[in-house]
N, C-alpha and C positions, 0 to 999 in steps of 0.2 A: 685329363685329356680334353681337348676341345676340337670342334669341327667347324669349318668355314664353308658356307655354300652361298649361292646367289639367289636363294628362294625367299619368299615371304608368304604370309598367310592372311586371309581375310575371314572374319567370323561369319558363319552362315546366318542368313536372314531368319528371323523368328516369325512364323505365320501368325497373323492377327487372330484374335478370338479363338484361341485353342481351347477346346472343352476340357474341364477338369478331369484328371485321371488319364488323359491321353499320354501314352508313352512317348518320350522324346524321340524325334526323328534321328536316324543314324547320321553321324557327321559325314559329309562328303569326303571321299578319299583325297588325300593331299596330292597335288600335282607332282609329277616326277621332277626332281632337281635337274637343272640344265647346266651345262658348262662344267668346268673343272670343280672337283670337290677336294678340299684339303683337310687332313686330320693332323693334329699336332699334339705333342706331349713333352713335358720337361725331360731333358736328357741328362742334365748334370751340370757341374761347374768345373771349369779349368782354372787353375791358380798358378801364378808365376812367383818368382823369388822376391820381387820388390813390391808386393801388394797389388799387382795386377790380377784381375780375374774376369772371367767371362761366363755368364749364364747361357747355356745352350738349350734350345728347343729343337727337337727333330720333327719334321713335317713330311708327310707323304701326300702328294697331289696326284689324283687319279683322273685321267682324261681318256675315255675310250679304252683302247687296248694298251695304253702306255701309262707309266707311273714315273714321277720324279720325286726323289728324296732330297730334302734340303736341311741344312743346319743353320738356324737363325741364332745369332749371338748378340747379347747385350754386354758390352765391355765396360768395365769400371776400373778406376785407379784409386786404391785406398788412401794413398798419400796425398792426393790432390782433390779427391772427390769428383773428378771429372768423369764424363761418360763419352769417350771418343767413339766415332763411327768405326766399325770393324767389319771385316769380310772374312768368309770362311771358305775352305776347300778341303777335299779329302775323299774318302771312299766309305761305302756302307755295305752291310750284309743284312739279310732278313731271314729269320727262321720262323716258319709257321707252327703254331702250337698243334700238337698231335700229329705232325708229319713224321712218318717213320724214317725218312731219309736222314742220313747223318750229315750231309752237306747242306749248305744254305739253300733256301727256296729261291732267293733272288739276290743279286749283287749289282753294284754299280758305282758310279762316280757321283759325288754330291752335285746336285743341280743338273746332272745329265739324265737322259731319258733311258728307261728300262722297260721291259715287258711287264705288264700288270699281271701278277700271279693269281688274282682272284680274291674273293672275300675270305676273311679269317682274322685271327688274332696273331700278330707278328711281334717277335722280339727283334728290334732293329738296333744294331750296334754300328757306330761310326768312328772312324779314325779322323780326327779333325785338326786342322791347322788354322788358328785364328790370328789375324794381324790387324792392327789398328791404323787409322789414318786421321791425324798425323801419327808417325811411328812412335812406338813406346810400349806396345803390347804385342808379344809374339809368343803364342802358347800352342803346345801340342798336347793331345791326349785322346782318351777313349771316352765316349758317352754312349748311354743306352736308354731306350725307351720302349714301351709296349704300346702298339697301336692296333685298333680293331677297324678293319676295312670292311665295309658292308656292301659295296656296289658289286653287282654281278659282273663276271668277265664276259665281255661281248663276244658274240659269235664272230669268227674270222671273216673278213671280207675278201682276203686274197690267200693264196697258198703258193709256196715255192718248194720245188723238189729238184734233186740233182741225180743224174745217172752217169756212170754206174753207181748204184746204191752202195753205201759204205765205202766210197772211194778213199784210197789212201795214196798220198803223194810220196815220191821217193827222191832223195837227193840225186842230182846229176841226171835226171830223167824228165821227159815231157809227158804230160797226161792230158787227154781230151775229156772235157766235162760238158755235159748238156744240162742246162737249167731249164725247167719248165715252170712258167709263171701262169697262174690261173686266177681269174676274178670269180669268186664264188657267191657273191651277194649282188642283189639287184640294184642297191643304191650305189651312188657314185658314178664314175665314168670310166672310159677306157685307158686313162693315162696313169702311168706309174714309172718309177725309176728303180732299176735293179743295180745295186752296188756290190761289187766283189772286191775284197780287200785282202791282200797277203801281208806278210810281215816284211816291211820295207828293208830292214837291216840285212836280210838274208840274200837280197839280190834276185828274188823271184820275179818272173816276167809273166804277165797275163795279157794275152792277145786274142782277138776275134776278128773274123772276116765279116761279121755282121755289121752293116753300116749304121745300125742304131747304137753301136757301142764305141766309146772312145776312152783312151787313157786320160786321166785328169791333167789339166794344165795349171800347176800351182803358182808359177812365178809371175812377176810383173811384166808388162809389155816392155820391151819386145822379145822376152824370153819365149822360146818354142820348146823347151824341155818338158817332157811329159813324165808323169809318175807311172812307170811301167808295172809297179806292184799292185795297181788297182785298175778297175774297169767300171765305167759308168754307162749304163744302157737305158736309153729313153724309149719306153714302150707306150704306144698311143692307141692300140686297137684291141685292148683287153675287153672281152665280153663274157658273161656267164655262158658256159658251153663252148667257148672259143679260146682256149689257152694259146700261149705262144712259147717258143723255145729259143734259147740262145746257146750257141756252142762256143766254148772257150778252150784255149790251149794254155796250160800252166807249165812253165819250164823252171825247174829249180837248179840252182848251182850246188855247191857242196853242202850247204846248210839246209836244214829242214824248215818248212814254213807251212802253217795252216792257211786256209782261205775261209773267211767268214762272208756271209751274204746278208744283205739288207734290202728290203723293198719299201720305198717311200711312196706314199700316195696321198692325194687330197680329194675332197668331195665338195663341189660347189654347193652352197646353201644360200640362195639368193645372191646378194653381192658379197656375202661372207664366204668362208670356207672352213671345213674341218678336214682332218686327215690323221695320218699316223705313220708309224714306222714298224714294219714287221721284220722280225729276226728269222732268217732262213737257215738252212742247214750249214754246218761247218764241215769242211773237208779237212781231214787230219793228215799227218805226215809220219812216216816211220823211217828212222835212219836205216840205211842199207847195211 
């Protein structure tokens, strides 16, 4: 396994004329690493029927409260000896060693963002699709690697709650939901975006009288058709001790749909910025 960071070290200065027998001074503590930290390990080799194969490395990049898992592939063709460029896609699951839960600790899409589950040793499995450019390599398969993540899970900067608690949607009915968004850390500012997303194929409709909220506009100009299955709320006055609420009406047709919630935020850092995406509560659905 190998780890990639953006840190460097400088040897400590040696005091001149140190008397014999003087115990060496303790080395200064290493400065904390800054920026994303990436851990990688070999995941395995996928092979095709005509001599194609791809060596896969699984990597986990941790940035604050989020983590990204990627599959880096080196493609080769045994018949020609060529090494074409290749790209990967797929999904992954992670199981933490010693976790009594039977389900995965974390899951996601390769190169997509997921919540960082905290330090520990993880068995990561990925279902990978590898394609080369130019075409010629098209491989599918499973790869696995063990990664040890050491960075602590940061304290949350925001919190999202929904009432009624343990709300359950029902097909053919409307339900009123109230989301409470709180900023619980002093760093950052009052801006965040609350996203609520239903399952588009079910015909669910999300509406709100709150002027901070709009249904997304996905099409090209001059389209005015909005995606009624989702809602995007721009919040600008969040302060510790001053939460805000958003009231939403969810209307289902004959099919069930869940509603997931996400909160995106950014923190100015000079002329740079940091930020993250918080996963909020999921509202479930029970068929009538």
